[in-house]
N, C-alpha and C positions, 0 to 999 in steps of 0.2 A: 534503666540498662541493669540486666545481671551480669556483673562482674564475677570471675572465678574466685576461688580463693585456694591458696594463699594467693592475694594480691600480688603480681610482679612488679618487681622494682624495675624501671626503663631508664634509661639515661639520655637525656634530651631527643625524646624520640620524635620522628619524621612518621607524620601519618599520611599514607597512599590509599586512595579512594577510588571506587568507580559506581556509576549508578545504573542500575538495572531498570527499566531498559533503556533508558534515554542515550546514555553514551555507550553502548557494549554490544552494536549490534557486528555480527560474525563473530562472537565470542571473544574479540582481541582482549579487554579489560579481565576478562576473568582467566583468559591464559595467562595473560602478565601476571596478574597476582598468584596465581595458583605456584608459576614459576620462582616466583620471589619466596613465596611460602616454605617450598621445598628447598629454595638453596638454603634458607636461614633454619630450616626446621620449625617452622613456626608452629605454633600452639594456640588453643581457643584461648582468647580474653574475655568474649561474653556477648552476648544479643541483647534484642529487646525482651522484656520479661512477660509484655502481653502484645505479640504484634496483630491481634486483631483490634487492636487500638486506633492503628494506622493502614490495616490493607485489608481490600475486599476480596476475600477467597474464592468470589465467582470470578476473579479475573487473575489474581496469583492462586491457582489449584494447587491443594494439598496433594500428596503424592501417596498411595498404598503400596507398601512392600511388604511380602509375604517370605517369613525366613522359619523354614519347616513349618511346624502350624501354628506358628504365630503371625498376626498381623500387626505392622507400625505404620502408623500416618506422621508423614513428614510436614510438618508444617512451615511455609514459607516465612523466613525470617530475615531479618539483617544481621549478617555475621561480622563478627568483628575477631582477627588473630595478631598475634604481636610475635616479632622475632628479635633475637637479643644477636648483635655483632659481637665476633670474638675479639678479644683484647682488653685492656685495662686503661688506653688512652682516655685522658679526660676530655677529650673533644669528639669522640665517638658519637653516633648516633644509633639509637635501637628504631624500632619499626614497628608502626602499625598499620594493619591493613583492615579496610574497609569494604565489605560488600554493601553496599547502600542501595536496597530496594527504593523504589519511586513510593511516596504515601498515596493512600487517596482522600486522608482525613486526618484532622487533628495535626497537620502537617508542623506548626509553630513548635508543638510539643517536641515533636519529633526533631527537629532541629536543635531544641534545647538539651536534648538529651545527649545529642553528639557533641553539642559544645560543653558542656558537663564533662565528658571524658576527657576532651582534649584538655579541660584545665586543671582536671584531678592527675592526669599522667604528665601533666607539664610539656605538652606538646609545643616543639620549635617550627615545625615546617607542614603545611596540609596542601597536598598535590593531587588533583583532580587528574585521571589518567582515562582513556577509552577512546571509541571509536565512533564514525559517523559516516552515512552515505552521502557521495558528493558527486557532481558533474567534474571528475578529473580522469588525467588519460592516463592508460595501464602502461604507455610508453616512458612514463618518467617515475623517479622514485616517489614513495607514498609522499605525499604531502602531510604535515604535520603544522597543527598553528596551536599556538598557545599563548600564556600571558605570565609574567611574575610580579611580585608586590616592591620589587627592588631593581632598580638597572642592573646591579651585579648579577643577579639569577638571571635577568632576563638576556644579558651579555653570553652567558653560559649557554644558555638555550640556542643563540643565534648561532652559536659555534659549530654547534650540530643540526642545523639549517631547520631549527624550527622558526615559523613567521608568526611575527605577532599579529595576533586577531582583533580587530574590531568589530567583529560581530554586534549587532542589533538586533533584537527580535525575540520570538517565544524562546523560553529556556524551563528549565525545572525547576521547583519551589525549593529543592536542596542546594539551589545555588546561592541561597542566604547562607549557607555554612561558610563559603567564603567570604563573603562580606562579615559575620560576626565572627571568625577567625583573627580577621584584620585589626577589629576592634580590640581583640584581646593582646594584640601584637605579637599576634603568629604571622610567620611568614606564608606567603600563598604561591601558587603558580597551577598552570595547567598545562597538559598535553595531549591533543585530542588528534589521532592520524584519520585521513580522507580517505575514504576506500571507495573504488568504482561503483556506483551504484547500478552499472549493467553489466559486471561481471562478479556476482555476489558467491560468497562460500559461507557453509555452514559453521565452519571454525576459519578463521583468515590467519594462517601462521606468518604470511608477509604483513600483517598488520602486526602481530606480535613481536615480528623482528625488528621492523624498524621502532618502536616504543622501547624495545630493549635496547638498541642501540644507544638510545639517548640516555636511560636509566642508567646504562653501563658506565657512559660518559660520566655522569654526575655522582656515581656511589660505587662503579668498580664490579658490579654485577654481571655476568656473562650468561647467555642462552646456550641452555644445553644442545651438542652436536644433534642430537633426534631432531629438534624443532627447527635449528638450521636446515636442516636436510628437507624437513618437509616445505619450509617456505620458498627454497629453491626449487622442490619438485612443483609448486603450486605456480612459482614465476614460470616454469619452461611450459606447465600445463595451459597457462593464460596466454601465453606466446603463440603455441601452436594451434590452438581455437580460434584466438583472434586472427591468426594470418588464412585461416582457412575461408572465415567468414569475409575478410578483406577481398580474397580472392572472389566469392560469390556475391559482393555488393560494393562495389568502388565507391557508394557513398559515404560508406564508413572511412575512407580515407581524407575526405573532405572534413568530417567531424571530428576527427583526432587532428587535424591543424587546430582548429579553431581550439578546442580544448589545450593543445599543446601551447598556444600562444598565451591563452589566458593564465596556465600555469608557470610559463616563462616569465610572463610579465609581472607575476605577483600580484594579480588584480584583487580589488577587495571580492571576498566569498561571499557576498548577499545575495539574496534572492532576485532581486531585480536584475543583478548583472549578468547573473547565471541562468536565466531564464531563456528556454530555446524556442524555437517554432515547436507547434503543434507536429509537423511531421516528423521533426528530428526527435523531439520524446517520443513518438510513435515507435521512430529507428530504433532508438536505444531500448525500448521495450521489447520489441522484437528480436533485438540481439540478447539480451537477458534472458529471455525463454529458450532461444536457441542454446545460448550457454549452459543453461541447467538440463538440456537436452543432451548434450555431447559432452559434459564432465563426467569422468566416470564415478 
């Protein structure tokens, strides 16, 4: 890691991270971190010194930018920022924000770099945030699942309707960060919002709003009025389009009943239990195409 100088002094920092592209569908994690960074006036802390050691640039493409007569190439990298909470209370927590690009090679060294950063700055909590697509009903509040490494924090998450996750299956190699953090005595937690995979948006402000409600409960941050309005507009847009689709195809009503029953029952969110018939999956794909066509 290349760390900025002078190195900032952070008080008992909590690290909030997102993993691209694994848990950043519809840009929810990016939106949340951007809002938190703006709230705290965050500054750059560092980045990987040699991103080419970890990333395949035929998969994460560099970006060419032209400024007047100059050309600038932006190389994809893991970017880390920090925010300092005002006040002098001894129990305050500053923040480190990590935009973690999933590595294509030398993953263990990548994880080591993040853990060394945590060790050097005395990180007290590591929290993974983000979003995934799932078979969830658009008629219910967005589902958030997660875990915490101690009962007290798990109870706090439960108070804001974060469901305990017992997922087993494929994951990101960067999940090792949480395991390694626990070995260092760092508290860990996760908050992943589940978005309807048949009503997708490029930027989902509904997901941002839902995660910010939880983060606000934990830390006292608030979502800007502009983003609240965007989330409410998206809710109304989804409702109107879905109602039109329901009128044209009553099958949607039966599918919604199944999804709502699954949601209300708090059933396990594993592949076996959420697998639908080929006919239903085809219908949801058709619904997604129609939603994209009718979205402004």
